[in-house]
C-alpha positions in Angstrom: -58.9 29.2 -25.5 -58.7 25.6 -26.7 -56.3 22.9 -25.7 -53.0 23.0 -27.6 -51.6 19.9 -29.2 -48.4 19.3 -27.3 -47.8 15.8 -28.6 -44.7 16.9 -30.6 -43.1 18.1 -27.3 -42.9 14.5 -26.0 -40.1 12.5 -27.6 -39.4 8.8 -27.1 -36.4 8.1 -24.9 -34.1 5.3 -26.1 -33.6 2.4 -23.7 -30.3 2.6 -21.8 -27.8 0.0 -22.9 -26.6 -2.5 -20.4 -23.2 -4.0 -19.7 -21.5 -6.9 -18.0 -18.2 -6.8 -16.1 -16.3 -9.8 -14.9 -13.1 -10.6 -13.1 -11.8 -14.2 -13.3 -9.4 -15.3 -10.6 -8.1 -18.7 -9.6 -8.2 -20.4 -6.2 -4.9 -18.7 -5.4 -6.6 -15.3 -6.0 -4.4 -14.7 -9.1 -6.1 -13.4 -12.2 -6.8 -15.8 -15.1 -5.7 -14.0 -18.2 -6.8 -14.6 -21.8 -9.6 -16.9 -20.8 -12.4 -17.2 -23.4 -16.0 -16.3 -22.3 -19.4 -16.1 -23.9 -22.2 -13.8 -22.8 -25.5 -15.3 -23.9 -28.3 -12.7 -24.1 -32.0 -13.4 -23.5 -32.7 -13.6 -27.3 -30.0 -16.2 -27.7 -27.4 -14.0 -29.4 -23.9 -14.3 -28.1 -21.0 -11.9 -27.4 -17.6 -13.5 -27.1 -14.4 -12.2 -25.7 -11.3 -13.0 -23.6 -10.2 -11.7 -20.2 -7.3 -9.3 -20.2 -4.0 -9.7 -18.3 -5.8 -8.8 -15.0 -8.5 -11.5 -15.6 -11.0 -8.6 -16.3 -13.4 -8.0 -19.1 -16.3 -5.6 -19.8 -18.9 -6.1 -22.5 -21.0 -3.0 -23.3 -23.8 -2.2 -25.6 -26.1 -5.0 -24.3 -29.9 -4.8 -24.3 -31.4 -4.5 -20.9 -32.4 -7.9 -19.4 -30.9 -11.1 -18.1 -27.9 -12.9 -19.6 -25.8 -15.9 -18.9 -22.0 -16.1 -18.7 -20.0 -19.1 -19.5 -16.4 -20.1 -19.8 -16.3 -22.8 -22.5 -12.7 -23.9 -21.8 -13.2 -24.3 -18.0 -14.9 -27.2 -16.3 -18.3 -26.2 -15.0 -17.5 -27.5 -11.5 -14.3 -25.5 -11.4 -15.8 -22.1 -11.0 -18.7 -20.3 -9.3 -20.0 -16.7 -9.3 -19.0 -14.9 -6.2 -20.3 -11.4 -6.9 -23.5 -11.4 -8.9 -25.2 -8.0 -9.1 -28.8 -8.2 -10.5 -29.7 -5.8 -13.2 -32.2 -3.1 -12.4 -35.7 -4.5 -12.3 -34.4 -8.0 -11.7 -35.5 -10.1 -8.8 -32.0 -11.3 -8.2 -33.0 -15.0 -8.7 -31.1 -16.9 -11.4 
């Protein structure tokens, strides 16, 4: 009996898509609605959106990897990330 060719039995698995969720609140802990944001992916492409009435947004269908989030209409000193969750395989460093 010879070895059978089982190469057809192994199929490539597509990479899982990533996502980003954000919740934007003011110093008074009230949601900031309808605020523009931009998610900048590792390859430089951008996904743009606005927060909903609860200051919340979710962007799905992203490739795995790091990304940056910015709020172009807010002063950079006026906000900070409070709950950053590193993606799988990330070191957690910015």
